[in-house]
A tleap script that builds the chain and sets N, CA, C and O, in Angstrom:
source leaprc.protein.ff14SB
mol = sequence {
  NMET THR HIE THR ASP SER HIE ARG LEU ASN
  PRO ALA GLY GLU ARG ASP GLU THR PRO ASP
  ARG SER SER SER THR SER VAL VAL ARG ALA
  LEU LEU TRP VAL VAL LEU VAL VAL SER VAL
  ILE ALA ASN THR VAL ALA SER THR VAL GLY
  ALA ASP ILE ALA VAL HIE MET VAL ALA GLY
  GLY THR THR ALA LEU CYS ALA THR ALA LEU
  VAL VAL LEU ARG MET ARG SER GLY CARG
}
set mol.1.N position { 1.376 58.951 -5.012 }
set mol.1.CA position { 2.461 58.002 -4.966 }
set mol.1.C position { 1.880 56.590 -4.925 }
set mol.1.O position { 1.027 56.281 -4.093 }
set mol.2.N position { 2.349 55.749 -5.826 }
set mol.2.CA position { 1.857 54.381 -5.851 }
set mol.2.C position { 2.774 53.490 -5.032 }
set mol.2.O position { 3.995 53.646 -5.016 }
set mol.3.N position { 2.145 52.569 -4.370 }
set mol.3.CA position { 2.901 51.635 -3.532 }
set mol.3.C position { 3.115 50.349 -4.322 }
set mol.3.O position { 2.156 49.770 -4.832 }
set mol.4.N position { 4.346 49.904 -4.425 }
set mol.4.CA position { 4.622 48.642 -5.101 }
set mol.4.C position { 5.085 47.624 -4.072 }
set mol.4.O position { 5.915 47.911 -3.208 }
set mol.5.N position { 4.543 46.463 -4.185 }
set mol.5.CA position { 4.898 45.371 -3.287 }
set mol.5.C position { 6.082 44.625 -3.896 }
set mol.5.O position { 5.967 44.070 -4.989 }
set mol.6.N position { 7.201 44.607 -3.209 }
set mol.6.CA position { 8.399 43.963 -3.745 }
set mol.6.C position { 8.269 42.443 -3.801 }
set mol.6.O position { 9.073 41.782 -4.458 }
set mol.7.N position { 7.281 41.888 -3.129 }
set mol.7.CA position { 7.091 40.434 -3.121 }
set mol.7.C position { 6.121 39.970 -4.203 }
set mol.7.O position { 5.966 38.767 -4.411 }
set mol.8.N position { 5.482 40.880 -4.879 }
set mol.8.CA position { 4.521 40.533 -5.921 }
set mol.8.C position { 5.268 40.288 -7.222 }
set mol.8.O position { 6.095 41.107 -7.621 }
set mol.9.N position { 4.990 39.178 -7.886 }
set mol.9.CA position { 5.681 38.844 -9.119 }
set mol.9.C position { 5.056 39.502 -10.338 }
set mol.9.O position { 5.741 39.707 -11.341 }
set mol.10.N position { 3.792 39.834 -10.279 }
set mol.10.CA position { 3.152 40.495 -11.403 }
set mol.10.C position { 2.733 41.909 -10.986 }
set mol.10.O position { 2.460 42.158 -9.811 }
set mol.11.N position { 2.685 42.819 -11.939 }
set mol.11.CA position { 2.291 44.194 -11.596 }
set mol.11.C position { 0.882 44.242 -11.014 }
set mol.11.O position { 0.045 43.388 -11.307 }
set mol.12.N position { 0.639 45.239 -10.200 }
set mol.12.CA position { -0.671 45.377 -9.541 }
set mol.12.C position { -1.769 45.495 -10.582 }
set mol.12.O position { -1.610 46.184 -11.589 }
set mol.13.N position { -2.861 44.831 -10.339 }
set mol.13.CA position { -4.006 44.893 -11.236 }
set mol.13.C position { -4.038 43.784 -12.266 }
set mol.13.O position { -5.107 43.503 -12.808 }
set mol.14.N position { -2.920 43.138 -12.563 }
set mol.14.CA position { -2.913 42.042 -13.529 }
set mol.14.C position { -3.176 40.727 -12.815 }
set mol.14.O position { -2.711 40.498 -11.699 }
set mol.15.N position { -3.924 39.881 -13.477 }
set mol.15.CA position { -4.224 38.575 -12.895 }
set mol.15.C position { -3.201 37.556 -13.348 }
set mol.15.O position { -2.743 37.589 -14.491 }
set mol.16.N position { -2.848 36.666 -12.467 }
set mol.16.CA position { -1.941 35.587 -12.798 }
set mol.16.C position { -2.753 34.487 -13.453 }
set mol.16.O position { -3.652 33.931 -12.822 }
set mol.17.N position { -2.462 34.160 -14.694 }
set mol.17.CA position { -3.262 33.200 -15.453 }
set mol.17.C position { -2.774 31.763 -15.313 }
set mol.17.O position { -3.337 30.868 -15.944 }
set mol.18.N position { -1.752 31.514 -14.511 }
set mol.18.CA position { -1.286 30.140 -14.349 }
set mol.18.C position { -2.245 29.374 -13.448 }
set mol.18.O position { -2.723 29.910 -12.448 }
set mol.19.N position { -2.527 28.125 -13.797 }
set mol.19.CA position { -3.463 27.353 -12.968 }
set mol.19.C position { -2.856 27.036 -11.609 }
set mol.19.O position { -1.642 26.893 -11.464 }
set mol.20.N position { -3.726 26.931 -10.630 }
set mol.20.CA position { -3.291 26.586 -9.280 }
set mol.20.C position { -3.097 25.082 -9.206 }
set mol.20.O position { -4.067 24.325 -9.193 }
set mol.21.N position { -1.851 24.652 -9.156 }
set mol.21.CA position { -1.544 23.220 -9.155 }
set mol.21.C position { -1.603 22.619 -7.760 }
set mol.21.O position { -1.651 21.398 -7.615 }
set mol.22.N position { -1.600 23.451 -6.743 }
set mol.22.CA position { -1.594 22.908 -5.390 }
set mol.22.C position { -2.881 22.151 -5.085 }
set mol.22.O position { -2.853 21.142 -4.380 }
set mol.23.N position { -4.021 22.633 -5.614 }
set mol.23.CA position { -5.278 21.933 -5.337 }
set mol.23.C position { -5.349 20.610 -6.088 }
set mol.23.O position { -5.836 19.619 -5.545 }
set mol.24.N position { -4.868 20.579 -7.332 }
set mol.24.CA position { -4.899 19.317 -8.072 }
set mol.24.C position { -3.899 18.323 -7.485 }
set mol.24.O position { -4.153 17.118 -7.470 }
set mol.25.N position { -2.759 18.828 -7.000 }
set mol.25.CA position { -1.771 17.947 -6.379 }
set mol.25.C position { -2.317 17.366 -5.082 }
set mol.25.O position { -2.074 16.197 -4.781 }
set mol.26.N position { -3.055 18.170 -4.305 }
set mol.26.CA position { -3.603 17.631 -3.062 }
set mol.26.C position { -4.680 16.590 -3.318 }
set mol.26.O position { -4.832 15.651 -2.535 }
set mol.27.N position { -5.429 16.743 -4.403 }
set mol.27.CA position { -6.433 15.725 -4.738 }
set mol.27.C position { -5.737 14.433 -5.136 }
set mol.27.O position { -6.141 13.352 -4.709 }
set mol.28.N position { -4.695 14.538 -5.950 }
set mol.28.CA position { -3.945 13.346 -6.362 }
set mol.28.C position { -3.315 12.677 -5.149 }
set mol.28.O position { -3.357 11.455 -5.010 }
set mol.29.N position { -2.731 13.490 -4.271 }
set mol.29.CA position { -2.093 12.939 -3.066 }
set mol.29.C position { -3.123 12.215 -2.193 }
set mol.29.O position { -2.842 11.135 -1.674 }
set mol.30.N position { -4.299 12.795 -2.031 }
set mol.30.CA position { -5.345 12.157 -1.217 }
set mol.30.C position { -5.805 10.839 -1.841 }
set mol.30.O position { -5.999 9.845 -1.142 }
set mol.31.N position { -5.977 10.843 -3.170 }
set mol.31.CA position { -6.386 9.605 -3.840 }
set mol.31.C position { -5.306 8.526 -3.734 }
set mol.31.O position { -5.613 7.347 -3.551 }
set mol.32.N position { -4.050 8.935 -3.850 }
set mol.32.CA position { -2.965 7.963 -3.701 }
set mol.32.C position { -2.945 7.355 -2.303 }
set mol.32.O position { -2.701 6.159 -2.146 }
set mol.33.N position { -3.201 8.174 -1.294 }
set mol.33.CA position { -3.245 7.641 0.076 }
set mol.33.C position { -4.394 6.658 0.251 }
set mol.33.O position { -4.237 5.630 0.910 }
set mol.34.N position { -5.544 6.964 -0.333 }
set mol.34.CA position { -6.701 6.062 -0.224 }
set mol.34.C position { -6.388 4.730 -0.900 }
set mol.34.O position { -6.644 3.667 -0.335 }
set mol.35.N position { -5.833 4.790 -2.112 }
set mol.35.CA position { -5.496 3.556 -2.834 }
set mol.35.C position { -4.422 2.779 -2.084 }
set mol.35.O position { -4.472 1.551 -2.028 }
set mol.36.N position { -3.456 3.481 -1.512 }
set mol.36.CA position { -2.405 2.823 -0.739 }
set mol.36.C position { -2.988 2.052 0.447 }
set mol.36.O position { -2.643 0.891 0.664 }
set mol.37.N position { -3.862 2.691 1.206 }
set mol.37.CA position { -4.461 2.039 2.380 }
set mol.37.C position { -5.318 0.849 1.949 }
set mol.37.O position { -5.274 -0.207 2.580 }
set mol.38.N position { -6.091 1.015 0.888 }
set mol.38.CA position { -6.941 -0.086 0.411 }
set mol.38.C position { -6.088 -1.268 -0.049 }
set mol.38.O position { -6.424 -2.420 0.225 }
set mol.39.N position { -4.986 -0.985 -0.746 }
set mol.39.CA position { -4.144 -2.089 -1.220 }
set mol.39.C position { -3.427 -2.793 -0.073 }
set mol.39.O position { -3.225 -4.006 -0.124 }
set mol.40.N position { -3.044 -2.056 0.951 }
set mol.40.CA position { -2.431 -2.694 2.127 }
set mol.40.C position { -3.453 -3.580 2.835 }
set mol.40.O position { -3.142 -4.702 3.234 }
set mol.41.N position { -4.664 -3.070 2.986 }
set mol.41.CA position { -5.722 -3.873 3.619 }
set mol.41.C position { -6.033 -5.109 2.774 }
set mol.41.O position { -6.228 -6.198 3.314 }
set mol.42.N position { -6.078 -4.941 1.451 }
set mol.42.CA position { -6.349 -6.081 0.562 }
set mol.42.C position { -5.252 -7.132 0.686 }
set mol.42.O position { -5.538 -8.329 0.688 }
set mol.43.N position { -4.016 -6.701 0.790 }
set mol.43.CA position { -2.913 -7.646 0.942 }
set mol.43.C position { -2.977 -8.365 2.288 }
set mol.43.O position { -2.680 -9.556 2.377 }
set mol.44.N position { -3.362 -7.641 3.325 }
set mol.44.CA position { -3.499 -8.244 4.647 }
set mol.44.C position { -4.627 -9.284 4.666 }
set mol.44.O position { -4.466 -10.378 5.206 }
set mol.45.N position { -5.752 -8.930 4.077 }
set mol.45.CA position { -6.881 -9.866 4.012 }
set mol.45.C position { -6.505 -11.077 3.161 }
set mol.45.O position { -6.854 -12.207 3.503 }
set mol.46.N position { -5.798 -10.847 2.057 }
set mol.46.CA position { -5.386 -11.963 1.196 }
set mol.46.C position { -4.451 -12.912 1.942 }
set mol.46.O position { -4.511 -14.127 1.755 }
set mol.47.N position { -3.598 -12.356 2.780 }
set mol.47.CA position { -2.714 -13.206 3.572 }
set mol.47.C position { -3.494 -14.009 4.602 }
set mol.47.O position { -3.190 -15.175 4.853 }
set mol.48.N position { -4.495 -13.384 5.192 }
set mol.48.CA position { -5.288 -14.041 6.227 }
set mol.48.C position { -6.100 -15.202 5.669 }
set mol.48.O position { -6.183 -16.261 6.290 }
set mol.49.N position { -6.699 -15.005 4.497 }
set mol.49.CA position { -7.562 -16.044 3.945 }
set mol.49.C position { -6.818 -17.018 3.038 }
set mol.49.O position { -7.411 -17.972 2.535 }
set mol.50.N position { -5.529 -16.787 2.826 }
set mol.50.CA position { -4.744 -17.696 1.995 }
set mol.50.C position { -5.075 -17.595 0.519 }
set mol.50.O position { -5.239 -18.612 -0.154 }
set mol.51.N position { -5.174 -16.382 0.016 }
set mol.51.CA position { -5.527 -16.162 -1.392 }
set mol.51.C position { -4.366 -16.539 -2.307 }
set mol.51.O position { -3.247 -16.789 -1.859 }
set mol.52.N position { -4.667 -16.570 -3.595 }
set mol.52.CA position { -3.687 -16.910 -4.620 }
set mol.52.C position { -2.560 -15.880 -4.661 }
set mol.52.O position { -2.738 -14.735 -4.247 }
set mol.53.N position { -1.414 -16.293 -5.158 }
set mol.53.CA position { -0.249 -15.408 -5.220 }
set mol.53.C position { -0.511 -14.197 -6.129 }
set mol.53.O position { 0.076 -13.135 -5.918 }
set mol.54.N position { -1.366 -14.340 -7.113 }
set mol.54.CA position { -1.675 -13.233 -8.018 }
set mol.54.C position { -2.303 -12.062 -7.258 }
set mol.54.O position { -2.028 -10.900 -7.557 }
set mol.55.N position { -3.141 -12.373 -6.282 }
set mol.55.CA position { -3.766 -11.316 -5.471 }
set mol.55.C position { -2.699 -10.565 -4.686 }
set mol.55.O position { -2.731 -9.337 -4.598 }
set mol.56.N position { -1.759 -11.305 -4.119 }
set mol.56.CA position { -0.664 -10.678 -3.375 }
set mol.56.C position { 0.197 -9.800 -4.291 }
set mol.56.O position { 0.605 -8.705 -3.902 }
set mol.57.N position { 0.468 -10.279 -5.497 }
set mol.57.CA position { 1.292 -9.528 -6.435 }
set mol.57.C position { 0.613 -8.228 -6.866 }
set mol.57.O position { 1.260 -7.184 -6.945 }
set mol.58.N position { -0.673 -8.290 -7.142 }
set mol.58.CA position { -1.402 -7.086 -7.557 }
set mol.58.C position { -1.471 -6.083 -6.405 }
set mol.58.O position { -1.213 -4.895 -6.597 }
set mol.59.N position { -1.815 -6.555 -5.228 }
set mol.59.CA position { -1.907 -5.664 -4.067 }
set mol.59.C position { -0.534 -5.085 -3.704 }
set mol.59.O position { -0.416 -3.898 -3.397 }
set mol.60.N position { 0.487 -5.922 -3.742 }
set mol.60.CA position { 1.834 -5.450 -3.425 }
set mol.60.C position { 2.356 -4.474 -4.464 }
set mol.60.O position { 2.988 -3.477 -4.115 }
set mol.61.N position { 2.099 -4.747 -5.731 }
set mol.61.CA position { 2.515 -3.829 -6.796 }
set mol.61.C position { 1.813 -2.489 -6.695 }
set mol.61.O position { 2.426 -1.439 -6.891 }
set mol.62.N position { 0.522 -2.529 -6.390 }
set mol.62.CA position { -0.232 -1.292 -6.209 }
set mol.62.C position { 0.300 -0.497 -5.028 }
set mol.62.O position { 0.426 0.725 -5.105 }
set mol.63.N position { 0.608 -1.177 -3.948 }
set mol.63.CA position { 1.180 -0.512 -2.772 }
set mol.63.C position { 2.517 0.140 -3.113 }
set mol.63.O position { 2.773 1.283 -2.735 }
set mol.64.N position { 3.364 -0.592 -3.827 }
set mol.64.CA position { 4.682 -0.054 -4.193 }
set mol.64.C position { 4.553 1.150 -5.125 }
set mol.64.O position { 5.270 2.136 -4.961 }
set mol.65.N position { 3.653 1.079 -6.095 }
set mol.65.CA position { 3.467 2.201 -7.018 }
set mol.65.C position { 2.934 3.443 -6.308 }
set mol.65.O position { 3.397 4.555 -6.560 }
set mol.66.N position { 1.967 3.250 -5.426 }
set mol.66.CA position { 1.406 4.384 -4.689 }
set mol.66.C position { 2.453 5.014 -3.774 }
set mol.66.O position { 2.566 6.237 -3.701 }
set mol.67.N position { 3.210 4.180 -3.082 }
set mol.67.CA position { 4.244 4.703 -2.192 }
set mol.67.C position { 5.298 5.474 -2.982 }
set mol.67.O position { 5.746 6.536 -2.548 }
set mol.68.N position { 5.693 4.947 -4.133 }
set mol.68.CA position { 6.673 5.634 -4.977 }
set mol.68.C position { 6.128 6.965 -5.481 }
set mol.68.O position { 6.834 7.974 -5.473 }
set mol.69.N position { 4.882 6.966 -5.916 }
set mol.69.CA position { 4.274 8.212 -6.412 }
set mol.69.C position { 4.169 9.255 -5.298 }
set mol.69.O position { 4.386 10.442 -5.541 }
set mol.70.N position { 3.842 8.827 -4.094 }
set mol.70.CA position { 3.768 9.768 -2.978 }
set mol.70.C position { 5.142 10.345 -2.642 }
set mol.70.O position { 5.253 11.531 -2.330 }
set mol.71.N position { 6.176 9.529 -2.701 }
set mol.71.CA position { 7.534 10.021 -2.446 }
set mol.71.C position { 7.940 11.016 -3.532 }
set mol.71.O position { 8.518 12.061 -3.232 }
set mol.72.N position { 7.640 10.695 -4.796 }
set mol.72.CA position { 7.980 11.605 -5.892 }
set mol.72.C position { 7.248 12.937 -5.738 }
set mol.72.O position { 7.850 13.994 -5.923 }
set mol.73.N position { 5.971 12.901 -5.406 }
set mol.73.CA position { 5.226 14.149 -5.194 }
set mol.73.C position { 5.821 14.962 -4.047 }
set mol.73.O position { 5.917 16.187 -4.122 }
set mol.74.N position { 6.207 14.284 -3.018 }
set mol.74.CA position { 6.817 14.976 -1.866 }
set mol.74.C position { 8.146 15.621 -2.239 }
set mol.74.O position { 8.422 16.756 -1.850 }
set mol.75.N position { 8.960 14.902 -2.988 }
set mol.75.CA position { 10.259 15.419 -3.405 }
set mol.75.C position { 10.110 16.603 -4.363 }
set mol.75.O position { 10.877 17.563 -4.285 }
set mol.76.N position { 9.138 16.540 -5.255 }
set mol.76.CA position { 8.908 17.628 -6.210 }
set mol.76.C position { 8.332 18.871 -5.551 }
set mol.76.O position { 8.519 19.982 -6.046 }
set mol.77.N position { 7.639 18.690 -4.447 }
set mol.77.CA position { 7.038 19.858 -3.799 }
set mol.77.C position { 8.092 20.734 -3.133 }
set mol.77.O position { 7.840 21.905 -2.853 }
set mol.78.N position { 9.262 20.176 -2.880 }
set mol.78.CA position { 10.354 20.963 -2.323 }
set mol.78.C position { 10.246 21.259 -0.840 }
set mol.78.O position { 10.939 22.139 -0.330 }
set mol.79.N position { 9.394 20.544 -0.153 }
set mol.79.CA position { 9.249 20.763 1.288 }
set mol.79.C position { 10.090 19.823 2.061 }
set mol.79.O position { 10.093 19.865 3.291 }
savepdb mol mol.pdb
quit
């Protein structure tokens, strides 16, 4: 008598050929967090030293893009 697992999506013995996206998503998420922190620090330093408005715009835009991408990744993950 063979035992079948009702929670298994593929028959026993067959390999699932779909790539594991969780590892690539975690790498992207980690890189986004690093860029986010660096851009926040850059904006803080630019404010402290009185840098040009262009520096603030680039750092702020990078922060906004990273934050948006992190929210989108979180929403897509379904958690």
